[in-house]
C-alpha positions in Angstrom: 60.2 13.7 76.8 62.8 16.0 78.4 62.2 16.9 82.0 63.3 20.4 83.1 65.4 20.6 86.3 62.9 22.8 88.2 61.4 22.3 91.6 57.7 22.8 91.5 55.5 23.6 94.5 51.7 23.8 94.1 49.7 25.0 97.1 46.3 23.4 97.7 43.9 25.7 95.8 40.6 24.8 97.5 39.0 26.0 100.8 38.3 22.4 102.0 41.1 20.2 103.5 41.7 17.3 101.1 41.2 13.7 102.2 43.9 11.1 101.7 41.6 9.3 99.2 41.2 12.6 97.2 44.9 13.1 97.0 45.6 9.5 96.1 43.0 9.7 93.3 44.7 12.9 91.9 48.0 11.1 91.8 46.6 7.9 90.2 44.9 10.1 87.6 48.4 11.2 86.6 49.6 7.6 86.3 51.4 7.6 89.6 51.5 4.8 92.2 51.6 6.6 95.5 52.7 5.1 98.9 52.0 6.6 102.3 54.6 7.6 104.9 54.5 9.6 108.1 56.9 10.9 110.6 56.9 12.4 114.1 57.2 16.1 115.0 60.7 17.5 114.5 62.0 14.6 112.5 65.0 15.7 110.4 66.0 14.6 106.9 69.6 15.7 106.3 70.7 17.0 102.9 70.4 14.3 100.2 69.4 13.6 96.6 67.3 11.0 94.8 68.0 9.3 91.4 64.4 9.6 90.4 61.8 12.4 90.1 59.7 12.6 93.2 56.1 13.8 93.6 54.8 14.3 97.1 51.5 15.5 98.5 51.0 16.4 102.2 48.0 14.6 103.6 48.1 16.2 107.1 50.6 18.1 109.3 53.4 20.0 107.7 57.0 19.6 106.5 59.6 22.2 105.5 61.8 21.4 102.5 65.1 23.2 102.2 67.0 23.5 98.9 70.6 24.5 99.7 71.5 25.3 96.1 68.4 25.7 94.1 66.0 27.9 96.2 64.5 29.1 99.4 62.9 26.7 102.0 59.2 26.1 101.6 56.6 24.8 104.1 54.1 22.3 102.8 50.7 21.7 104.5 47.7 19.5 103.7 47.0 19.3 100.0 50.3 21.0 98.9 52.3 19.2 96.2 56.0 19.1 95.6 57.6 17.9 92.3 61.3 17.3 92.9 63.5 16.4 89.9 66.2 13.8 90.3 69.5 15.1 91.6 68.2 18.1 93.4 69.8 18.5 96.9 67.3 19.0 99.6 66.6 18.5 103.3 63.5 18.5 105.4 62.2 19.1 108.9 58.8 17.8 110.0 56.5 20.4 111.6 55.2 20.4 115.2 52.2 18.2 114.5 54.0 15.6 112.5 53.3 14.8 108.9 51.6 12.2 106.7 52.4 12.2 103.0 51.7 10.4 99.8 54.7 10.0 97.6 55.5 8.5 94.2 58.3 8.2 91.7 57.7 9.8 88.4 
């Protein structure tokens, strides 16, 4: 299967705030093996790439991803999903309340 080189952001479509278990279940249903990570308010991830396709859900807090070449920055909050193809340059800044995420390689 050929994967298109497109960043995909899906905002959480429901009124309730998702639980970590709910998001983990969504990922596992897609055959992903998520791991949890978190960081403190204001943490900075400088521009970099990955050699794998990354899928990320925000469990709590917020994080702003920047895409210096491919697109505008976007803020992700609880329940929001990011699909980032391999090789896409990006950076990130954690929001004022910190962030907890579930992430998996695809």
